FIKE-182498 format. One line per field, with one value per residue: residue in one letter; x, y, z of N, C-alpha, C in turn; residue number from 1. Coordinates in nm, 2 decimals, m for minus. Atoms other than C-alpha are relative to their C-alpha. Layout:
! residues N
res	[A|...]
npx	[X|...]
npy	[Y|...]
npz	[Z|...]
capx	[X|...]
capy	[Y|...]
capz	[Z|...]
cpx	[X|...]
cpy	[Y|...]
cpz	[Z|...]
n	[NUM|...]
//
This chain:
! residues 180
res	[M|P|G|F|P|P|Y|L|G|E|L|V|S|A|I|A|E|F|A|E|G|T|G|V|E|L|R|G|F|T|D|E|Y|G|A|L|V|A|G|W|A|G|D|A|R|E|V|A|L|L|S|G|R|E|E|Y|P|F|P|A|D|L|I|R|S|W|R|K|I|D|P|D|I|Q|S|Y|L|F|F|A|G|D|Q|P|V|G|Y|G|E|V|W|L|D|D|E|E|V|E|L|A|R|L|I|V|D|P|S|E|R|G|K|G|I|G|A|E|L|V|R|A|L|L|K|P|A|I|A|A|G|H|P|D|I|F|L|R|V|R|S|D|N|A|V|A|I|K|T|Y|L|N|V|G|F|V|D|V|S|Q|Q|E|M|D|E|W|N|A|G|Q|P|V|A|Y|R|W|M|R|Y|A|T|G]
npx	[0.09|m0.09|0.00|0.01|m0.11|0.02|0.07|0.14|0.05|m0.01|0.10|0.13|0.00|0.02|0.14|0.08|m0.03|0.06|0.15|0.03|m0.01|0.10|0.13|0.06|m0.03|0.06|0.08|0.08|0.13|0.12|0.12|0.07|m0.06|0.02|0.07|m0.08|m0.11|0.06|0.04|m0.12|0.00|0.10|0.07|m0.03|m0.14|m0.07|0.03|m0.08|m0.14|m0.02|0.05|m0.01|0.14|0.05|0.14|0.01|m0.10|m0.09|0.08|0.03|m0.07|m0.14|m0.01|0.01|m0.12|m0.11|m0.01|0.00|m0.10|m0.10|m0.13|m0.09|0.03|m0.01|0.06|m0.05|0.04|m0.11|0.06|m0.06|0.07|0.11|0.07|m0.05|m0.03|m0.04|0.03|m0.08|m0.01|m0.12|0.04|m0.11|0.01|m0.13|m0.11|m0.02|0.08|0.05|0.08|0.11|0.12|m0.04|0.08|m0.02|0.12|m0.02|m0.04|m0.14|m0.08|m0.09|m0.07|m0.10|0.06|m0.01|m0.14|m0.01|0.07|m0.08|m0.11|0.05|0.04|m0.12|m0.04|0.05|m0.04|m0.14|0.00|0.04|m0.12|m0.03|m0.11|0.06|0.14|0.06|0.13|0.05|0.07|0.04|m0.10|0.05|0.00|m0.13|m0.03|m0.04|m0.13|m0.10|m0.01|m0.07|m0.14|m0.06|m0.02|m0.10|0.04|m0.05|0.08|m0.06|m0.04|0.12|0.04|0.08|0.13|0.09|0.04|0.09|0.12|0.08|0.12|0.04|0.10|m0.06|m0.14|m0.06|m0.14|m0.04|m0.11|m0.07|m0.08|m0.10|m0.04|m0.13]
npy	[m0.12|m0.11|m0.09|0.06|0.09|0.13|0.09|m0.02|0.09|0.14|0.01|0.01|0.13|0.10|0.00|0.06|0.15|0.06|0.00|0.10|0.13|0.03|m0.01|m0.12|m0.10|m0.13|m0.03|m0.13|0.01|m0.01|m0.03|0.12|0.03|m0.11|0.04|0.10|m0.07|m0.08|0.09|0.04|m0.09|0.07|m0.09|m0.14|m0.02|0.04|m0.10|m0.11|0.02|0.00|m0.12|m0.12|m0.03|0.08|0.05|0.14|0.07|m0.08|m0.10|0.04|m0.09|0.04|0.12|m0.06|m0.08|0.08|0.01|m0.14|0.00|m0.09|0.06|m0.01|0.10|0.13|0.09|0.14|0.11|0.10|0.13|0.12|0.08|m0.08|m0.06|m0.13|0.01|m0.13|m0.11|m0.12|m0.10|m0.08|m0.14|m0.06|m0.14|m0.04|m0.02|0.12|0.12|0.05|0.12|m0.04|0.08|0.14|0.09|0.14|0.09|0.04|0.14|0.01|m0.08|0.07|0.10|m0.07|m0.06|m0.14|m0.03|0.03|m0.10|m0.12|0.03|0.00|m0.14|m0.07|0.01|m0.11|m0.13|m0.02|m0.03|m0.14|m0.07|m0.09|0.06|0.05|0.04|m0.03|0.05|m0.05|0.10|m0.05|0.04|0.11|0.12|0.06|0.11|m0.06|m0.07|0.11|0.05|m0.10|0.00|0.12|0.00|m0.10|m0.14|m0.06|m0.12|m0.13|m0.09|m0.06|m0.12|0.04|0.06|m0.11|m0.08|0.08|0.03|m0.12|0.01|0.14|0.03|0.06|m0.01|0.12|0.03|0.00|0.09|m0.01|0.11|m0.07|0.09|m0.03]
npz	[0.00|0.01|m0.11|m0.13|m0.03|0.05|m0.10|0.01|0.11|m0.05|m0.10|0.07|0.07|m0.11|m0.05|0.11|0.00|m0.12|0.02|0.09|m0.07|m0.10|0.06|m0.03|0.10|m0.01|0.12|0.00|m0.07|0.08|m0.08|m0.05|m0.13|m0.10|m0.12|m0.07|m0.08|m0.10|m0.11|m0.08|m0.12|m0.08|m0.10|0.03|m0.01|0.13|0.10|m0.03|0.04|0.15|0.08|m0.08|m0.04|m0.11|0.02|0.04|0.09|0.09|0.07|0.14|0.09|0.01|0.10|0.14|0.03|0.04|0.15|0.06|0.11|m0.04|0.04|m0.11|m0.10|0.05|m0.10|0.02|m0.09|m0.02|0.01|m0.02|0.10|0.05|m0.11|m0.04|m0.15|m0.04|0.08|m0.02|0.10|0.02|0.03|0.07|0.05|0.06|m0.10|m0.09|0.02|m0.13|m0.01|m0.08|m0.01|0.00|m0.09|0.03|m0.04|m0.14|m0.01|0.04|m0.09|m0.09|0.09|0.08|0.13|0.00|0.04|0.14|0.07|0.00|0.10|0.14|0.04|0.02|0.14|0.08|m0.07|0.04|0.15|0.02|0.01|m0.11|m0.09|m0.12|0.00|m0.13|m0.04|m0.13|m0.07|m0.13|m0.11|m0.08|0.09|m0.03|0.09|0.13|m0.02|m0.01|0.13|0.08|m0.04|0.05|0.15|0.03|m0.02|m0.12|m0.03|0.05|m0.12|m0.07|0.06|0.12|m0.04|m0.05|0.12|0.08|m0.07|0.00|0.09|0.02|m0.10|m0.12|0.00|0.05|m0.01|0.14|0.01|0.13|0.05|0.09|0.12|0.06]
capx	[0.00|0.17|0.26|0.23|0.50|0.54|0.41|0.07|0.02|0.13|m0.11|m0.41|m0.31|m0.29|m0.63|m0.78|m0.61|m0.73|m1.09|m1.08|m0.96|m1.23|m1.52|m1.58|m1.60|m1.70|m1.99|m2.17|m2.48|m2.82|m3.17|m3.29|m3.07|m3.18|m3.43|m3.20|m2.91|m3.14|m3.27|m2.91|m2.95|m3.14|m3.22|m3.20|m2.84|m2.73|m2.92|m2.74|m2.40|m2.46|m2.64|m2.60|m2.98|m3.14|m3.45|m3.57|m3.66|m3.41|m3.53|m3.69|m3.54|m3.19|m3.25|m3.35|m3.04|m2.81|m2.90|m2.89|m2.72|m2.41|m2.07|m1.90|m2.06|m1.97|m2.20|m2.08|m2.21|m1.96|m2.06|m1.96|m2.05|m2.40|m2.49|m2.45|m2.27|m2.16|m2.23|m2.01|m1.96|m1.66|m1.72|m1.50|m1.43|m1.15|m0.96|m1.02|m1.17|m1.38|m1.52|m1.87|m2.19|m2.02|m2.24|m2.21|m2.50|m2.56|m2.53|m2.18|m2.05|m1.75|m1.61|m1.37|m1.61|m1.59|m1.21|m1.24|m1.50|m1.28|m0.98|m1.20|m1.33|m0.97|m0.91|m1.14|m1.05|m0.68|m0.75|m0.89|m0.53|m0.54|m0.26|m0.50|m0.84|m1.06|m1.35|m1.56|m1.70|m1.90|m1.68|m1.90|m1.86|m1.57|m1.60|m1.57|m1.28|m1.09|m1.15|m1.03|m0.72|m0.64|m0.67|m0.43|m0.63|m0.50|m0.67|m0.63|m0.50|m0.73|m0.72|m0.85|m1.11|m1.24|m1.24|m1.41|m1.67|m1.79|m2.15|m2.17|m2.47|m2.24|m1.87|m1.71|m1.38|m1.21|m0.95|m0.69|m0.54|m0.22|m0.16|0.17]
capy	[0.00|0.32|0.56|0.31|0.11|m0.24|m0.41|m0.25|m0.43|m0.75|m0.69|m0.63|m0.94|m1.15|m1.03|m1.12|m1.46|m1.52|m1.42|m1.65|m1.94|m1.90|m1.84|m1.49|m1.19|m0.83|m0.75|m0.43|m0.38|m0.42|m0.31|m0.66|m0.69|m0.37|m0.52|m0.81|m0.58|m0.35|m0.65|m0.72|m0.42|m0.60|m0.30|0.07|0.06|m0.13|0.11|0.39|0.23|0.18|0.50|0.74|0.75|0.63|0.45|0.10|m0.06|0.05|0.37|0.30|0.62|0.50|0.17|0.37|0.59|0.30|0.29|0.67|0.72|0.90|0.85|0.93|0.64|0.28|0.03|m0.33|m0.66|m0.92|m1.27|m1.61|m1.83|m1.72|m1.58|m1.21|m1.18|m0.81|m0.47|m0.16|0.16|0.34|0.72|0.90|1.27|1.48|1.50|1.16|0.82|0.69|0.35|0.38|0.20|m0.14|m0.42|m0.79|m1.05|m1.12|m1.50|m1.44|m1.21|m1.33|m1.53|m1.27|m1.16|m0.80|m0.79|m0.97|m0.72|m0.42|m0.58|m0.63|m0.27|m0.15|m0.27|m0.03|0.24|0.20|0.20|0.55|0.67|0.87|0.84|0.77|0.60|0.71|0.58|0.70|0.48|0.54|0.53|0.27|0.02|m0.17|m0.47|m0.26|m0.05|m0.37|m0.50|m0.17|m0.16|m0.52|m0.45|m0.15|0.16|0.40|0.70|1.04|1.32|1.46|1.79|1.63|1.43|1.75|1.94|1.66|1.60|1.96|1.95|1.56|1.41|1.22|1.24|0.98|0.81|0.88|0.64|0.64|0.37|0.49|0.35|0.51]
capz	[0.00|m0.11|0.16|0.44|0.62|0.47|0.79|0.74|0.41|0.57|0.86|0.63|0.43|0.75|0.87|0.53|0.54|0.89|0.80|0.50|0.71|0.97|0.73|0.85|0.61|0.60|0.35|0.26|0.47|0.30|0.42|0.47|0.79|0.96|1.20|1.28|1.38|1.57|1.77|1.89|2.13|2.41|2.64|2.66|2.78|2.47|2.25|2.42|2.38|2.01|1.92|2.21|2.25|2.57|2.44|2.38|2.16|1.90|1.74|1.40|1.25|1.34|1.16|0.85|0.88|0.83|0.46|0.42|0.09|0.20|0.04|0.37|0.56|0.47|0.65|0.70|0.83|0.96|0.87|1.00|0.71|0.61|0.95|1.03|1.37|1.37|1.24|1.20|1.01|0.86|0.86|0.61|0.56|0.42|0.75|0.93|0.94|1.23|1.32|1.45|1.56|1.63|1.77|1.79|1.80|2.17|2.10|1.97|2.24|2.45|2.15|2.01|1.73|1.84|1.80|1.46|1.35|1.45|1.26|0.95|0.96|0.98|0.63|0.45|0.71|0.64|0.26|0.30|0.35|0.67|0.92|1.21|1.26|1.54|1.74|2.03|2.30|2.61|2.92|3.09|2.80|2.96|2.73|2.41|2.56|2.64|2.29|2.13|2.34|2.25|1.88|1.91|1.98|2.24|2.41|2.25|2.48|2.74|2.57|2.24|2.43|2.60|2.27|2.08|2.35|2.33|2.20|2.22|2.40|2.64|2.73|2.51|2.55|2.21|2.09|1.80|1.59|1.42|1.07|1.01]
cpx	[0.09|m0.02|m0.01|0.12|m0.04|m0.08|m0.15|m0.07|0.00|m0.11|m0.14|m0.01|m0.03|m0.14|m0.09|0.01|m0.07|m0.15|m0.04|0.01|m0.10|m0.14|m0.07|0.04|m0.09|m0.08|m0.07|m0.14|m0.12|m0.13|m0.06|0.05|m0.03|m0.07|0.08|0.10|m0.06|m0.04|0.12|0.01|m0.12|m0.06|0.05|0.15|0.08|m0.03|0.08|0.15|0.02|m0.03|0.01|m0.14|m0.06|m0.15|0.00|m0.15|0.07|m0.08|m0.01|0.08|0.15|0.02|0.00|0.13|0.12|0.02|m0.01|0.11|0.10|0.14|0.10|m0.03|0.00|m0.05|0.03|m0.07|0.12|m0.07|0.09|m0.08|m0.11|m0.07|0.06|0.03|0.05|m0.03|0.10|0.00|0.14|m0.05|0.13|m0.02|0.14|0.11|0.02|m0.09|m0.04|m0.08|m0.12|m0.11|0.03|m0.09|0.02|m0.13|0.02|0.04|0.14|0.10|0.09|0.08|0.11|m0.05|0.02|0.14|0.02|m0.07|0.08|0.12|m0.05|m0.03|0.13|0.05|m0.05|0.04|0.15|0.01|m0.03|0.13|0.03|0.09|m0.06|m0.15|m0.05|m0.13|m0.04|m0.08|m0.04|0.09|m0.04|m0.01|0.13|0.04|0.06|0.14|0.11|0.03|0.08|0.15|0.08|0.03|0.11|m0.04|0.05|m0.09|0.07|0.03|m0.13|m0.05|m0.09|m0.13|m0.09|m0.05|m0.11|m0.14|m0.09|m0.12|m0.05|m0.11|0.05|0.15|0.06|0.14|0.04|0.14|0.06|0.07|0.09|0.04|0.14|0.10]
cpy	[0.12|0.10|m0.06|m0.09|m0.14|m0.10|0.02|m0.09|m0.14|m0.03|m0.02|m0.14|m0.12|0.00|m0.06|m0.15|m0.06|m0.01|m0.11|m0.14|m0.03|0.01|0.12|0.11|0.12|0.02|0.13|m0.03|0.02|0.02|m0.12|m0.04|0.10|m0.04|m0.10|0.07|0.08|m0.09|m0.05|0.09|m0.05|0.09|0.14|0.04|m0.03|0.09|0.12|m0.02|0.00|0.13|0.13|0.05|m0.09|m0.03|m0.14|m0.02|0.09|0.09|m0.03|0.10|m0.02|m0.12|0.05|0.08|m0.08|m0.01|0.14|0.00|0.12|m0.05|0.00|m0.11|m0.14|m0.10|m0.15|m0.10|m0.10|m0.13|m0.11|m0.10|0.08|0.08|0.13|0.00|0.14|0.10|0.12|0.10|0.06|0.14|0.07|0.15|0.04|0.00|m0.13|m0.11|m0.04|m0.13|0.04|m0.11|m0.15|m0.07|m0.14|m0.07|m0.05|m0.15|m0.03|0.07|m0.09|m0.11|0.06|0.06|0.15|0.04|m0.03|0.11|0.13|m0.02|0.01|0.14|0.08|0.00|0.11|0.14|0.04|0.04|0.15|0.10|0.10|m0.06|m0.06|m0.03|0.02|m0.08|0.07|m0.11|0.05|m0.06|m0.12|m0.13|m0.07|m0.11|0.05|0.07|m0.10|m0.05|0.10|0.01|m0.12|0.00|0.11|0.14|0.05|0.13|0.12|0.08|0.05|0.13|m0.03|m0.05|0.11|0.08|m0.08|m0.03|0.12|m0.01|m0.15|m0.02|m0.07|0.03|m0.13|m0.02|m0.01|m0.07|0.02|m0.13|0.06|m0.10|0.03|0.04]
cpz	[0.00|0.12|0.14|0.02|m0.05|0.09|m0.01|m0.11|0.04|0.10|m0.07|m0.07|0.10|0.05|m0.11|0.00|0.12|m0.02|m0.10|0.06|0.10|m0.05|0.04|m0.11|0.03|m0.14|0.02|0.06|m0.10|0.09|0.07|0.14|0.11|0.13|0.08|0.09|0.11|0.12|0.08|0.13|0.09|0.11|m0.03|0.01|m0.13|m0.11|0.01|m0.04|m0.15|m0.06|0.08|0.04|0.10|m0.02|m0.04|m0.03|m0.09|m0.08|m0.15|m0.09|m0.01|m0.09|m0.14|m0.03|m0.04|m0.15|m0.06|m0.10|0.03|m0.03|0.11|0.11|m0.08|0.11|m0.03|0.09|0.00|0.01|0.04|m0.08|m0.06|0.11|0.04|0.15|0.05|m0.10|0.03|m0.11|m0.01|m0.05|m0.06|m0.02|m0.04|0.10|0.09|m0.04|0.14|m0.01|0.09|0.00|m0.01|0.10|m0.05|0.05|0.14|0.01|m0.03|0.09|0.09|m0.08|m0.08|m0.13|0.00|m0.05|m0.15|m0.09|m0.01|m0.10|m0.14|m0.04|m0.02|m0.14|m0.09|0.06|m0.04|m0.15|m0.03|0.00|0.10|0.10|0.13|m0.02|0.14|0.03|0.13|0.07|0.13|0.11|0.08|m0.08|0.01|m0.10|m0.13|0.02|0.00|m0.14|m0.09|0.04|m0.05|m0.15|m0.03|0.01|0.13|0.02|m0.07|0.13|0.06|m0.06|m0.13|0.04|0.05|m0.12|m0.08|0.07|0.01|m0.09|m0.02|0.11|0.13|m0.02|m0.04|0.03|m0.15|0.00|m0.15|m0.03|m0.10|m0.11|m0.05|0.11]
n	[1|2|3|4|5|6|7|8|9|10|11|12|13|14|15|16|17|18|19|20|21|22|23|24|25|26|27|28|29|30|31|32|33|34|35|36|37|38|39|40|41|42|43|44|45|46|47|48|49|50|51|52|53|54|55|56|57|58|59|60|61|62|63|64|65|66|67|68|69|70|71|72|73|74|75|76|77|78|79|80|81|82|83|84|85|86|87|88|89|90|91|92|93|94|95|96|97|98|99|100|101|102|103|104|105|106|107|108|109|110|111|112|113|114|115|116|117|118|119|120|121|122|123|124|125|126|127|128|129|130|131|132|133|134|135|136|137|138|139|140|141|142|143|144|145|146|147|148|149|150|151|152|153|154|155|156|157|158|159|160|161|162|163|164|165|166|167|168|169|170|171|172|173|174|175|176|177|178|179|180]
//
């Protein structure tokens, strides 16, 4: 990959090879899966962790927004064989890339699917060519934070966190994955 250290190309290839060997793959999201994915949020807390909105069941308008035609949002399903087991988005703009709205099927949690999903989402995020990939997570989502740390994300500075949280509905923990 031009402009990136050689190990990043090797890392992306290794992730793709791992995914092929385990029968998991990242596919573009389609409307037919909206209700299924929304059903993975089992209570108001999980809806809030995913969307920032404290309501249950999952808000219908948010389900519809997944397929909003926007060239800056790439929506993905993570499949194990023919079964969707995870969902996530890659948000692109001129200045940065952000992973967003990650969720794993409740029956698949605790099996490492979340880390595999994050690694898979890193492939299109890295391909966007930005030096860093960001994500935001609610501070009380300890499982997700541990997953992100294990994949290689680190906290941004407190100054950045304070600045980026201005105007947000909650104070997020912002994390960075350095690609270069």
